[in-house]
All heavy atoms as an XYZ file, in Angstrom:
913
protein
N       0.303     53.355     27.221
C      -0.415     53.218     25.979
C      -1.396     52.056     26.094
O      -1.060     50.990     26.582
C       0.585     52.974     24.844
C      -0.078     52.766     23.513
S       1.163     52.320     22.282
C       0.715     53.448     21.027
N      -2.601     52.274     25.635
C      -3.662     51.267     25.700
C      -3.501     50.263     24.564
O      -3.226     50.642     23.429
C      -5.002     51.961     25.555
C      -5.981     51.569     26.598
C      -7.279     52.276     26.336
C      -8.039     52.347     27.627
N      -9.329     52.905     27.466
N      -3.684     49.006     24.881
C      -3.608     47.968     23.861
C      -5.014     47.713     23.323
O      -5.947     47.501     24.086
C      -3.045     46.654     24.462
O      -1.799     46.940     25.055
C      -2.887     45.600     23.411
N      -5.133     47.732     22.018
C      -6.427     47.444     21.398
C      -6.549     45.938     21.184
O      -5.621     45.286     20.720
C      -6.545     48.148     20.050
C      -6.561     49.673     20.099
C      -6.590     50.230     18.690
C      -7.783     50.145     20.863
N      -7.682     45.423     21.567
C      -7.927     43.998     21.329
C      -9.019     43.881     20.267
O      -9.961     44.650     20.228
C      -8.375     43.274     22.602
O      -9.548     43.892     23.099
C      -7.296     43.292     23.643
N      -8.844     42.908     19.433
C      -9.827     42.677     18.385
C     -10.966     41.843     18.931
O     -10.858     41.230     20.007
C      -9.193     41.943     17.188
O      -8.812     40.620     17.622
C      -7.986     42.680     16.641
N     -12.018     41.818     18.183
C     -13.189     40.988     18.568
C     -12.774     39.522     18.652
O     -13.189     38.814     19.554
C     -14.301     41.203     17.535
C     -15.504     40.324     17.740
C     -16.351     40.829     18.891
N     -17.549     40.037     18.933
C     -18.007     39.491     20.047
N     -17.403     39.694     21.182
N     -19.091     38.764     20.023
N     -11.928     39.082     17.725
C     -11.462     37.703     17.732
C     -10.682     37.387     19.010
O     -10.856     36.316     19.604
C     -10.608     37.409     16.505
N      -9.847     38.337     19.444
C      -9.101     38.140     20.689
C     -10.041     38.021     21.883
O      -9.824     37.209     22.789
C      -8.123     39.289     20.926
C      -6.986     39.334     19.923
O      -6.670     38.291     19.317
O      -6.404     40.425     19.748
N     -11.084     38.829     21.869
C     -12.069     38.797     22.971
C     -12.785     37.455     22.992
O     -13.012     36.887     24.061
C     -13.078     39.932     22.814
C     -12.493     41.306     23.041
C     -13.460     42.420     22.682
O     -14.459     42.193     21.997
N     -13.165     43.622     23.150
N     -13.118     36.941     21.829
C     -13.812     35.637     21.750
C     -12.892     34.527     22.219
O     -13.303     33.649     22.972
C     -14.331     35.380     20.313
C     -14.831     33.948     20.153
C     -15.430     36.379     19.957
N     -11.620     34.572     21.804
C     -10.655     33.565     22.249
C     -10.554     33.591     23.769
O     -10.593     32.546     24.428
C      -9.278     33.781     21.587
C      -8.198     32.954     22.283
C      -9.350     33.436     20.104
N     -10.431     34.765     24.348
C     -10.337     34.885     25.811
C     -11.617     34.398     26.500
O     -11.554     33.767     27.550
C      -9.987     36.324     26.225
C      -8.560     36.687     25.944
C      -7.558     35.706     26.545
O      -7.660     35.357     27.724
O      -6.654     35.271     25.796
N     -12.754     34.712     25.908
C     -14.029     34.232     26.453
C     -14.036     32.705     26.544
O     -14.363     32.140     27.591
C     -15.197     34.691     25.565
C     -16.531     34.079     25.977
C     -17.644     34.343     24.968
O     -17.527     35.230     24.097
O     -18.670     33.630     25.071
N     -13.649     32.048     25.461
C     -13.689     30.590     25.454
C     -12.553     29.973     26.251
O     -12.727     28.897     26.832
C     -13.750     30.054     24.025
C     -15.122     30.205     23.452
C     -15.427     31.235     22.590
C     -16.136     29.346     23.833
C     -16.715     31.399     22.102
C     -17.425     29.497     23.360
C     -17.707     30.526     22.491
N     -11.437     30.641     26.341
C     -10.357     30.166     27.201
C     -10.881     30.098     28.636
O     -10.677     29.104     29.333
C      -9.179     31.136     27.090
C      -7.854     30.491     27.263
C      -6.708     31.442     27.008
N      -6.100     31.113     25.733
C      -5.651     32.004     24.869
N      -5.745     33.281     25.115
N      -5.098     31.609     23.754
N     -11.584     31.147     29.059
C     -12.154     31.176     30.404
C     -13.254     30.156     30.598
O     -13.300     29.456     31.618
N     -14.147     30.058     29.621
C     -15.265     29.103     29.723
C     -14.740     27.670     29.830
O     -15.219     26.884     30.655
C     -16.163     29.187     28.485
C     -17.108     30.330     28.476
C     -17.837     30.362     27.111
N     -18.882     31.337     27.113
C     -20.164     31.049     27.000
N     -20.561     29.799     26.889
N     -21.067     32.003     27.021
N     -13.798     27.313     28.972
C     -13.268     25.953     28.971
C     -12.484     25.654     30.241
O     -12.590     24.573     30.806
C     -12.405     25.718     27.724
C     -13.182     25.685     26.407
C     -12.219     25.771     25.223
C     -14.050     24.443     26.312
N     -11.705     26.636     30.716
C     -10.944     26.431     31.952
C     -11.889     26.226     33.142
O     -11.661     25.339     33.987
C     -10.018     27.616     32.204
N     -12.958     27.012     33.207
C     -13.930     26.867     34.290
C     -14.632     25.508     34.213
O     -14.763     24.819     35.239
C     -14.968     28.002     34.225
O     -14.282     29.242     34.380
C     -16.023     27.860     35.304
N     -15.054     25.119     33.018
C     -15.719     23.829     32.862
C     -14.789     22.684     33.241
O     -15.190     21.715     33.888
C     -16.217     23.668     31.424
N     -13.522     22.790     32.841
C     -12.552     21.750     33.155
C     -12.326     21.636     34.662
O     -12.286     20.533     35.217
C     -11.216     22.023     32.465
C     -10.264     20.857     32.612
C      -8.991     21.024     31.854
N      -8.333     19.758     31.645
C      -8.040     18.866     32.566
N      -8.364     19.077     33.839
N      -7.427     17.736     32.275
N     -12.215     22.759     35.336
C     -12.020     22.769     36.780
C     -13.200     22.111     37.493
O     -13.012     21.269     38.377
C     -11.808     24.191     37.278
C     -11.597     24.357     38.783
C     -10.332     23.627     39.237
C     -11.508     25.829     39.131
N     -14.408     22.470     37.080
C     -15.593     21.889     37.713
C     -15.674     20.383     37.487
O     -15.973     19.625     38.411
C     -16.849     22.579     37.184
C     -16.981     24.015     37.662
S     -18.341     24.937     36.904
C     -19.722     23.896     37.259
N     -15.376     19.933     36.268
C     -15.415     18.514     35.976
C     -14.305     17.762     36.709
O     -14.527     16.643     37.202
C     -15.298     18.256     34.475
C     -16.603     18.247     33.722
C     -16.352     18.219     32.226
C     -17.464     17.063     34.121
N     -13.126     18.341     36.780
C     -12.034     17.696     37.485
C     -12.378     17.509     38.966
O     -12.086     16.457     39.549
C     -10.745     18.516     37.333
N     -13.019     18.504     39.544
C     -13.465     18.377     40.941
C     -14.498     17.274     41.078
O     -14.478     16.483     42.032
C     -14.043     19.693     41.442
C     -13.012     20.737     41.708
C     -13.640     22.028     42.178
N     -12.615     23.032     42.438
C     -12.862     24.309     42.508
N     -14.107     24.768     42.372
N     -11.894     25.171     42.740
N     -15.412     17.195     40.122
C     -16.447     16.161     40.142
C     -15.817     14.771     40.039
O     -16.209     13.847     40.754
C     -17.423     16.405     38.985
O     -18.359     15.364     38.924
N     -14.838     14.625     39.156
C     -14.170     13.333     38.985
C     -13.431     12.960     40.277
O     -13.497     11.806     40.723
C     -13.203     13.350     37.773
C     -12.274     12.143     37.794
C     -14.002     13.392     36.474
N     -12.779     13.921     40.895
C     -12.069     13.644     42.140
C     -13.036     13.201     43.246
O     -12.758     12.259     43.979
C     -11.290     14.885     42.587
N     -14.169     13.860     43.325
C     -15.181     13.492     44.312
C     -15.726     12.096     44.029
O     -15.877     11.280     44.937
C     -16.336     14.524     44.324
O     -15.794     15.794     44.641
C     -17.396     14.143     45.332
N     -16.002     11.816     42.761
C     -16.505     10.506     42.379
C     -15.491      9.418     42.678
O     -15.832      8.350     43.163
C     -16.907     10.494     40.893
O     -17.871     11.525     40.667
C     -17.523      9.165     40.493
N     -14.211      9.701     42.373
C     -13.149      8.739     42.711
C     -13.127      8.432     44.207
O     -13.029      7.265     44.597
C     -11.773      9.289     42.301
C     -11.492      9.182     40.818
O     -12.205      8.423     40.119
O     -10.535      9.850     40.363
N     -13.238      9.478     45.015
C     -13.244      9.285     46.468
C     -14.448      8.470     46.905
O     -14.349      7.584     47.772
C     -13.213     10.645     47.175
N     -15.604      8.743     46.299
C     -16.825      7.987     46.647
C     -16.671      6.525     46.252
O     -17.086      5.627     46.995
C     -18.046      8.599     45.946
C     -18.455      9.949     46.508
O     -17.974     10.309     47.609
O     -19.228     10.665     45.840
N     -16.091      6.269     45.089
C     -15.882      4.893     44.649
C     -14.914      4.146     45.574
O     -15.131      2.978     45.902
C     -15.378      4.848     43.205
C     -16.413      5.105     42.128
C     -15.745      5.338     40.771
C     -17.418      3.955     42.041
N     -13.872      4.838     46.009
C     -12.925      4.233     46.947
C     -13.609      3.917     48.273
O     -13.366      2.861     48.872
C     -11.723      5.155     47.161
C     -10.770      5.192     45.989
C      -9.628      6.156     46.216
O      -9.309      6.492     47.384
O      -9.038      6.592     45.204
N     -14.450      4.818     48.731
C     -15.166      4.603     49.990
C     -16.106      3.401     49.879
O     -16.214      2.590     50.800
C     -15.938      5.849     50.388
N     -16.774      3.271     48.735
C     -17.663      2.136     48.523
C     -16.878      0.835     48.497
O     -17.308     -0.193     49.044
C     -18.439      2.273     47.213
C     -19.680      3.159     47.261
C     -20.256      3.325     45.840
C     -20.733      2.591     48.194
N     -15.731      0.847     47.840
C     -14.910     -0.357     47.757
C     -14.391     -0.759     49.143
O     -14.284     -1.955     49.451
C     -13.738     -0.131     46.799
N     -14.068      0.223     49.961
C     -13.570     -0.066     51.310
C     -14.662     -0.580     52.236
O     -14.378     -1.262     53.219
C     -12.943      1.203     51.893
N     -15.910     -0.256     51.893
C     -17.039     -0.664     52.720
C     -17.393     -2.124     52.396
O     -17.959     -2.404     51.355
C     -18.245      0.242     52.477
C     -19.475     -0.180     53.203
N     -19.623     -0.053     54.554
C     -20.626     -0.727     52.761
C     -20.809     -0.515     54.919
N     -21.431     -0.917     53.841
N     -17.064     -3.006     53.266
C     -17.350     -4.433     53.048
C     -18.537     -4.824     53.920
O     -18.423     -5.102     55.086
C     -16.144     -5.273     53.386
N     -19.715     -4.819     53.297
C     -20.942     -5.131     54.035
C     -21.214     -6.629     54.025
O     -20.893     -7.330     53.088
C     -22.109     -4.398     53.392
O     -23.309     -4.825     53.996
N     -21.825     -7.103     55.062
C     -22.207     -8.509     55.140
C     -23.688     -8.703     54.803
O     -24.154     -9.814     54.688
C     -21.902     -9.047     56.536
C     -20.417     -8.850     56.895
C     -19.926     -9.972     57.759
N     -18.617     -9.701     58.313
C     -17.480     -9.875     57.656
N     -17.499    -10.294     56.452
N     -16.339     -9.622     58.241
N     -24.408     -7.629     54.669
C     -25.831     -7.697     54.349
C     -25.998     -7.796     52.831
O     -25.526     -6.943     52.092
C     -26.557     -6.446     54.855
C     -26.533     -6.294     56.353
C     -27.472     -7.277     57.048
O     -28.495     -7.660     56.460
O     -27.147     -7.659     58.179
N     -26.703     -8.824     52.364
C     -26.888     -9.024     50.927
C     -27.630     -7.858     50.307
O     -27.235     -7.345     49.264
C     -27.629    -10.354     50.650
C     -26.724    -11.513     51.060
C     -28.034    -10.453     49.196
C     -27.368    -12.863     50.973
N     -28.692     -7.377     50.936
C     -29.469     -6.269     50.393
C     -28.611     -5.006     50.317
O     -28.673     -4.249     49.343
C     -30.714     -6.018     51.231
N     -27.801     -4.789     51.328
C     -26.938     -3.609     51.335
C     -25.855     -3.728     50.268
O     -25.488     -2.750     49.633
C     -26.313     -3.433     52.718
C     -25.652     -2.075     52.895
C     -25.202     -1.843     54.311
O     -25.901     -2.236     55.262
O     -24.114     -1.243     54.455
N     -25.349     -4.965     50.067
C     -24.357     -5.193     49.022
C     -24.917     -4.853     47.645
O     -24.234     -4.252     46.814
C     -23.861     -6.635     49.021
C     -22.883     -6.901     50.164
O     -22.385     -5.941     50.767
O     -22.636     -8.085     50.429
N     -26.174     -5.213     47.415
C     -26.810     -4.922     46.131
C     -26.953     -3.418     45.932
O     -26.676     -2.887     44.851
C     -28.167     -5.612     46.041
N     -27.367     -2.724     46.984
C     -27.508     -1.274     46.900
C     -26.146     -0.621     46.672
O     -26.011      0.303     45.862
C     -28.162     -0.723     48.147
N     -25.140     -1.112     47.377
C     -23.795     -0.569     47.220
C     -23.288     -0.806     45.802
O     -22.682      0.081     45.193
C     -22.837     -1.218     48.243
O     -23.307     -0.933     49.557
C     -21.420     -0.707     48.088
N     -23.546     -1.976     45.260
C     -23.143     -2.282     43.886
C     -23.837     -1.370     42.882
O     -23.217     -0.891     41.927
C     -23.417     -3.741     43.561
N     -25.131     -1.123     43.101
C     -25.892     -0.250     42.204
C     -25.327      1.167     42.244
O     -25.115      1.796     41.197
C     -27.374     -0.240     42.591
O     -27.882     -1.571     42.493
C     -28.172      0.688     41.708
N     -25.063      1.671     43.435
C     -24.481      3.010     43.574
C     -23.095      3.046     42.939
O     -22.749      3.997     42.230
C     -24.437      3.444     45.055
C     -23.618      4.712     45.236
C     -25.837      3.640     45.590
N     -22.326      2.002     43.155
C     -20.986      1.929     42.560
C     -21.028      1.946     41.043
O     -20.229      2.637     40.405
N     -21.964      1.195     40.462
C     -22.117      1.182     39.004
C     -22.479      2.560     38.481
O     -21.940      3.024     37.470
C     -23.175      0.172     38.577
C     -22.742     -1.270     38.747
O     -21.533     -1.507     38.915
O     -23.622     -2.151     38.717
N     -23.408      3.210     39.173
C     -23.831      4.561     38.761
C     -22.675      5.537     38.851
O     -22.424      6.313     37.923
C     -24.988      5.035     39.648
C     -25.494      6.444     39.372
C     -26.009      6.581     37.946
C     -26.578      6.815     40.357
N     -21.917      5.505     39.948
C     -20.775      6.398     40.101
C     -19.722      6.141     39.024
O     -19.136      7.068     38.477
C     -20.159      6.258     41.496
C     -20.935      6.875     42.644
C     -20.306      6.487     43.981
C     -21.006      8.377     42.513
N     -19.488      4.875     38.702
C     -18.495      4.539     37.666
C     -18.925      5.068     36.311
O     -18.090      5.586     35.559
C     -18.291      3.026     37.629
N     -20.221      4.959     36.001
C     -20.711      5.494     34.714
C     -20.586      7.022     34.682
O     -20.187      7.587     33.666
C     -22.159      5.080     34.467
C     -22.225      3.655     33.896
C     -23.632      3.276     33.562
N     -24.142      2.680     34.793
C     -25.394      2.603     35.156
N     -26.336      3.096     34.405
N     -25.751      2.044     36.281
N     -20.933      7.662     35.786
C     -20.807      9.116     35.856
C     -19.355      9.553     35.704
O     -19.052     10.529     35.017
C     -21.381      9.657     37.163
C     -22.897      9.608     37.312
C     -23.302      9.990     38.718
C     -23.573     10.519     36.282
N     -18.470      8.806     36.337
C     -17.049      9.126     36.245
C     -16.567      8.965     34.800
O     -15.834      9.812     34.281
C     -16.222      8.242     37.169
C     -14.740      8.548     37.091
C     -13.915      7.570     37.900
O     -14.212      6.378     37.906
O     -12.948      8.050     38.504
N     -16.986      7.906     34.139
C     -16.606      7.692     32.744
C     -17.085      8.809     31.853
O     -16.351      9.307     30.985
N     -18.323      9.239     32.057
C     -18.879     10.345     31.272
C     -18.106     11.639     31.546
O     -17.766     12.366     30.612
C     -20.359     10.540     31.609
C     -20.995     11.675     30.843
C     -22.459     11.878     31.232
O     -23.052     11.084     31.936
N     -23.035     12.950     30.753
N     -17.802     11.896     32.793
C     -17.058     13.114     33.141
C     -15.661     13.074     32.528
O     -15.159     14.094     32.048
C     -16.990     13.276     34.649
N     -15.035     11.917     32.531
C     -13.686     11.809     31.927
C     -13.728     12.036     30.426
O     -12.832     12.659     29.856
C     -13.058     10.463     32.266
C     -12.628     10.374     33.723
C     -11.812      9.125     34.015
N     -11.572      8.965     35.424
C     -10.624      9.587     36.105
N      -9.840     10.448     35.505
N     -10.457      9.371     37.393
N     -14.783     11.549     29.768
C     -14.937     11.808     28.318
C     -15.140     13.308     28.075
O     -14.583     13.876     27.134
C     -16.098     11.002     27.737
C     -15.769      9.518     27.541
C     -16.865      8.777     26.802
N     -18.127      8.716     27.515
C     -18.413      7.881     28.510
N     -17.503      7.019     28.918
N     -19.583      7.900     29.092
N     -15.929     13.950     28.932
C     -16.138     15.393     28.810
C     -14.835     16.160     29.042
O     -14.552     17.137     28.343
C     -17.219     15.865     29.794
C     -18.612     15.417     29.415
C     -19.665     15.815     30.436
O     -19.479     16.847     31.120
O     -20.668     15.096     30.549
N     -14.014     15.699     29.993
C     -12.706     16.313     30.211
C     -11.835     16.184     28.966
O     -11.148     17.134     28.586
C     -11.990     15.669     31.410
C     -12.396     16.145     32.792
C     -11.722     15.304     33.862
C     -12.041     17.618     32.979
N     -11.877     15.018     28.337
C     -11.117     14.821     27.093
C     -11.570     15.789     26.011
O     -10.751     16.353     25.263
C     -11.248     13.385     26.582
C     -10.525     12.375     27.446
O      -9.662     12.778     28.248
O     -10.819     11.170     27.312
N     -12.889     16.010     25.927
C     -13.430     16.945     24.917
C     -13.016     18.378     25.229
O     -12.714     19.155     24.325
C     -14.954     16.825     24.828
C     -15.421     15.560     24.119
C     -14.920     15.460     22.691
O     -14.970     16.455     21.947
O     -14.424     14.371     22.318
N     -12.991     18.736     26.505
C     -12.540     20.062     26.898
C     -11.056     20.235     26.557
O     -10.663     21.270     26.010
C     -12.813     20.335     28.387
C     -14.323     20.482     28.627
C     -12.060     21.576     28.871
C     -14.729     20.502     30.082
N     -10.251     19.222     26.869
C      -8.834     19.294     26.540
C      -8.631     19.455     25.035
O      -7.789     20.244     24.591
C      -8.107     18.034     27.033
C      -7.988     17.974     28.542
O      -8.178     19.007     29.211
O      -7.714     16.873     29.061
N      -9.411     18.733     24.250
C      -9.294     18.836     22.788
C      -9.723     20.221     22.308
O      -9.078     20.809     21.425
C     -10.144     17.749     22.120
N     -10.783     20.775     22.898
C     -11.224     22.131     22.528
C     -10.170     23.155     22.908
O      -9.907     24.095     22.143
C     -12.565     22.446     23.205
N      -9.537     22.990     24.068
C      -8.479     23.912     24.479
C      -7.292     23.819     23.508
O      -6.699     24.837     23.153
C      -8.023     23.625     25.911
C      -9.042     24.039     26.938
C      -8.658     23.642     28.354
O      -8.178     22.542     28.589
N      -8.908     24.532     29.305
N      -6.982     22.621     23.069
C      -5.884     22.453     22.100
C      -6.230     23.126     20.769
O      -5.370     23.785     20.157
C      -5.600     20.967     21.888
N      -7.493     22.990     20.335
C      -7.916     23.669     19.098
C      -7.854     25.169     19.255
O      -7.464     25.887     18.334
C      -9.331     23.216     18.700
C      -9.426     21.783     18.204
C     -10.772     21.462     17.576
N     -11.930     21.700     18.418
C     -12.395     20.858     19.334
N     -11.791     19.703     19.546
N     -13.476     21.161     20.039
N      -8.218     25.644     20.434
C      -8.174     27.077     20.698
C      -6.742     27.601     20.586
O      -6.498     28.617     19.934
C      -8.739     27.346     22.104
C      -9.024     28.780     22.481
C     -10.123     29.372     21.624
C      -9.450     28.857     23.938
N      -5.801     26.901     21.183
C      -4.409     27.316     21.143
C      -3.801     27.158     19.740
O      -2.921     27.910     19.354
C      -3.588     26.553     22.179
C      -4.013     26.807     23.618
C      -4.133     28.277     23.987
O      -3.252     29.078     23.618
O      -5.150     28.657     24.637
N      -4.298     26.170     18.989
C      -3.788     25.935     17.628
C      -4.416     26.872     16.596
O      -3.988     26.905     15.436
C      -4.032     24.481     17.227
N      -5.454     27.578     17.015
C      -6.130     28.502     16.096
C      -7.188     27.842     15.231
O      -7.648     28.430     14.264
N      -7.577     26.627     15.582
C      -8.598     25.927     14.804
C      -9.924     25.805     15.549
O     -10.853     25.167     15.050
C      -8.120     24.511     14.402
O      -7.815     23.767     15.585
C      -6.884     24.587     13.501
N     -10.006     26.427     16.714
C     -11.264     26.405     17.472
C     -12.320     27.158     16.673
O     -12.058     28.231     16.119
C     -11.067     27.090     18.830
C     -12.282     27.092     19.692
C     -12.607     25.993     20.450
C     -13.117     28.198     19.759
C     -13.723     25.969     21.269
C     -14.226     28.212     20.562
C     -14.536     27.091     21.329
N     -13.501     26.579     16.579
C     -14.585     27.221     15.854
C     -14.596     26.910     14.377
O     -15.386     27.470     13.627
N     -13.728     25.988     13.963
C     -13.695     25.550     12.574
C     -14.253     24.132     12.524
O     -13.779     23.239     13.230
C     -12.256     25.577     12.008
C     -12.233     25.039     10.583
C     -11.683     26.986     12.069
N     -15.268     23.919     11.705
C     -15.905     22.612     11.589
C     -14.925     21.590     11.040
O     -14.252     21.832     10.037
C     -17.130     22.728     10.665
S     -17.964     21.165     10.403
N     -14.853     20.446     11.698
C     -13.973     19.373     11.239
C     -14.527     18.661      9.998
O     -13.787     17.964      9.328
C     -13.717     18.365     12.371
C     -12.879     18.947     13.494
C     -12.610     17.970     14.609
O     -13.121     16.833     14.585
O     -11.869     18.354     15.537
N     -15.812     18.883      9.712
C     -16.422     18.247      8.537
C     -16.245     19.067      7.271
O     -15.631     18.622      6.298
N     -16.731     20.289      7.278
C     -16.722     21.142      6.075
C     -15.636     22.207      6.114
O     -15.426     22.906      5.125
C     -18.092     21.800      5.877
S     -18.510     23.017      7.154
N     -14.966     22.337      7.249
C     -13.893     23.323      7.471
C     -14.389     24.764      7.413
O     -13.599     25.695      7.293
C     -12.730     23.110      6.480
C     -12.193     21.728      6.552
N     -11.456     21.259      7.607
C     -12.332     20.678      5.686
C     -11.146     19.995      7.395
N     -11.666     19.625      6.255
N     -15.710     24.938      7.530
C     -16.294     26.264      7.610
C     -16.362     26.723      9.062
O     -16.117     25.938      9.981
N     -16.704     27.976      9.261
C     -16.804     28.476     10.644
C     -18.047     27.923     11.349
O     -19.091     27.767     10.741
C     -16.906     29.994     10.457
C     -17.441     30.183      9.071
C     -16.957     29.015      8.264
N     -17.878     27.618     12.607
C     -18.996     27.196     13.456
C     -19.568     28.486     14.042
O     -18.821     29.282     14.615
C     -18.554     26.249     14.570
C     -17.945     24.971     13.967
C     -19.713     25.905     15.496
C     -17.281     24.050     14.979
N     -20.879     28.708     13.907
C     -21.460     29.954     14.434
C     -21.194     30.139     15.939
O     -21.213     29.171     16.713
C     -22.953     29.796     14.155
C     -23.029     28.820     13.029
C     -21.866     27.884     13.234
N     -20.933     31.369     16.325
C     -20.638     31.707     17.718
C     -21.763     31.258     18.638
O     -21.512     30.789     19.752
C     -20.394     33.200     17.843
C     -19.811     33.711     19.140
C     -18.504     33.016     19.472
C     -19.608     35.222     19.062
N     -22.976     31.349     18.189
C     -24.130     30.923     19.004
C     -24.018     29.444     19.346
O     -24.258     29.029     20.490
C     -25.431     31.203     18.244
C     -26.673     30.928     19.033
C     -27.902     31.340     18.244
C     -29.176     31.055     19.024
N     -30.368     31.461     18.297
N     -23.608     28.625     18.386
C     -23.446     27.184     18.640
C     -22.263     26.944     19.578
O     -22.332     26.114     20.484
C     -23.239     26.430     17.336
C     -22.907     24.954     17.539
C     -23.369     24.098     16.407
N     -22.889     22.734     16.487
C     -23.341     21.805     17.314
N     -24.325     22.097     18.159
N     -22.854     20.591     17.316
N     -21.170     27.653     19.357
C     -20.004     27.495     20.233
C     -20.327     27.867     21.665
O     -19.864     27.220     22.594
C     -18.836     28.349     19.721
C     -18.159     27.857     18.460
C     -17.192     28.906     17.933
C     -17.448     26.537     18.695
N     -21.132     28.912     21.824
C     -21.500     29.297     23.197
C     -22.413     28.247     23.836
O     -22.363     28.031     25.041
C     -22.166     30.661     23.177
C     -21.146     31.767     23.008
C     -21.720     33.134     23.221
N     -20.649     34.123     23.211
C     -20.669     35.219     22.484
N     -21.707     35.490     21.706
N     -19.653     36.056     22.532
N     -23.240     27.597     23.042
C     -24.119     26.552     23.575
C     -23.345     25.274     23.866
O     -23.595     24.608     24.881
C     -25.239     26.265     22.571
N     -22.398     24.934     22.983
C     -21.608     23.713     23.143
C     -20.143     24.043     22.827
O     -19.678     23.841     21.701
C     -22.115     22.581     22.191
C     -21.387     21.281     22.465
C     -23.606     22.411     22.267
N     -19.404     24.573     23.821
C     -18.031     25.016     23.548
C     -17.085     23.929     23.056
O     -16.071     24.240     22.446
C     -17.564     25.565     24.904
C     -18.792     25.837     25.674
C     -19.824     24.863     25.177
N     -17.403     22.686     23.297
C     -16.517     21.602     22.861
C     -16.871     21.054     21.498
O     -16.219     20.119     21.022
C     -16.548     20.448     23.880
O     -17.895     19.992     24.019
C     -15.993     20.877     25.229
N     -17.869     21.640     20.836
C     -18.308     21.117     19.563
C     -17.189     21.114     18.521
O     -16.329     21.996     18.516
C     -19.536     21.876     19.015
O     -20.064     21.162     17.911
C     -19.182     23.279     18.601
N     -17.231     20.117     17.663
C     -16.239     19.978     16.608
C     -16.871     20.201     15.233
O     -16.173     20.165     14.237
C     -15.646     18.585     16.618
C     -14.877     18.255     17.889
C     -14.515     16.776     17.923
N     -13.827     16.422     19.137
C     -12.523     16.192     19.215
N     -11.770     16.296     18.142
N     -11.969     15.877     20.353
N     -18.195     20.388     15.205
C     -18.889     20.454     13.917
C     -20.003     21.499     13.932
O     -20.617     21.766     14.955
C     -19.487     19.085     13.584
N     -20.245     22.039     12.751
C     -21.398     22.937     12.579
C     -22.666     22.072     12.619
O     -22.599     20.845     12.549
C     -21.285     23.690     11.257
S     -21.400     22.669      9.778
N     -23.799     22.701     12.735
C     -25.065     21.941     12.827
C     -25.304     21.103     11.580
O     -25.749     19.962     11.676
C     -26.243     22.901     13.063
C     -26.342     23.398     14.475
S     -26.490     22.082     15.719
C     -28.076     21.390     15.314
N     -25.001     21.634     10.418
C     -25.243     20.876      9.177
C     -24.415     19.596      9.172
O     -24.963     18.507      8.901
C     -24.876     21.739      7.955
C     -24.982     20.989      6.675
N     -26.203     20.688      6.085
C     -24.027     20.463      5.863
C     -25.986     20.003      4.982
N     -24.683     19.844      4.821
N     -23.130     19.677      9.462
C     -22.284     18.485      9.468
C     -22.679     17.521     10.586
O     -22.641     16.309     10.402
C     -20.813     18.887      9.574
S     -20.181     19.655      8.070
N     -23.088     18.057     11.725
C     -23.528     17.198     12.823
C     -24.783     16.422     12.416
O     -24.897     15.228     12.639
C     -23.812     18.039     14.063
C     -24.307     17.188     15.213
C     -24.502     18.030     16.466
N     -25.293     17.292     17.410
C     -26.542     17.570     17.730
N     -27.156     18.593     17.195
N     -27.194     16.833     18.605
N     -25.731     17.127     11.814
C     -26.964     16.472     11.378
C     -26.682     15.432     10.306
O     -27.269     14.336     10.319
C     -27.955     17.515     10.877
C     -28.538     18.351     11.997
C     -29.325     19.564     11.520
O     -29.360     19.829     10.292
O     -29.882     20.266     12.385
N     -25.788     15.716      9.376
C     -25.422     14.752      8.329
C     -24.784     13.514      8.962
O     -25.099     12.381      8.569
C     -24.468     15.381      7.321
S     -25.242     16.581      6.224
N     -23.908     13.713      9.937
C     -23.260     12.574     10.607
C     -24.269     11.725     11.354
O     -24.195     10.486     11.341
C     -22.186     13.087     11.555
N     -25.257     12.366     11.971
C     -26.271     11.621     12.709
C     -27.157     10.815     11.754
O     -27.551      9.693     12.063
C     -27.143     12.573     13.541
C     -26.437     13.082     14.769
C     -27.263     14.078     15.545
O     -28.408     14.405     15.136
O     -26.774     14.546     16.591
N     -27.454     11.381     10.584
C     -28.283     10.670      9.617
C     -27.542      9.471      9.022
O     -28.140      8.438      8.734
C     -28.748     11.603      8.513
C     -29.811     12.565      9.021
S     -30.612     13.685      7.866
C     -29.822     13.585      6.347
N     -26.207      9.580      8.896
C     -25.398      8.491      8.381
C     -25.262      7.377      9.427
O     -24.985      6.233      9.103
C     -24.025      8.980      7.966
C     -24.057      9.829      6.723
C     -22.708     10.414      6.379
O     -21.703     10.121      7.077
O     -22.634     11.180      5.415
N     -25.462      7.753     10.679
C     -25.459      6.784     11.762
C     -24.112      6.399     12.197
O     -23.759      5.450     12.726
């Protein structure tokens, strides 16, 4: 017997896959960045100019890693909302977030109206 799936089930599965793929890619990126940072730390140069370049690269990698970790946290939160049944519900007005917006920004917590209001409030 064939199981019928609803449109809502299809959307949930779509975002389950999208979020899992995004999380995997970011986790790999964080692992690579961690390895690069460790390699830089292990590299003890005696050249002042090289030390400055190494420090600059290290700072950049650390910022990228921080950004990726924040994105991982947002993906984890979106996955939790998906499993809790609150994915796609605006945290501001509690209305539905349009599918077009969710596809553009799967980790979004707000509809465009609430996002714009929050930005104007600063």
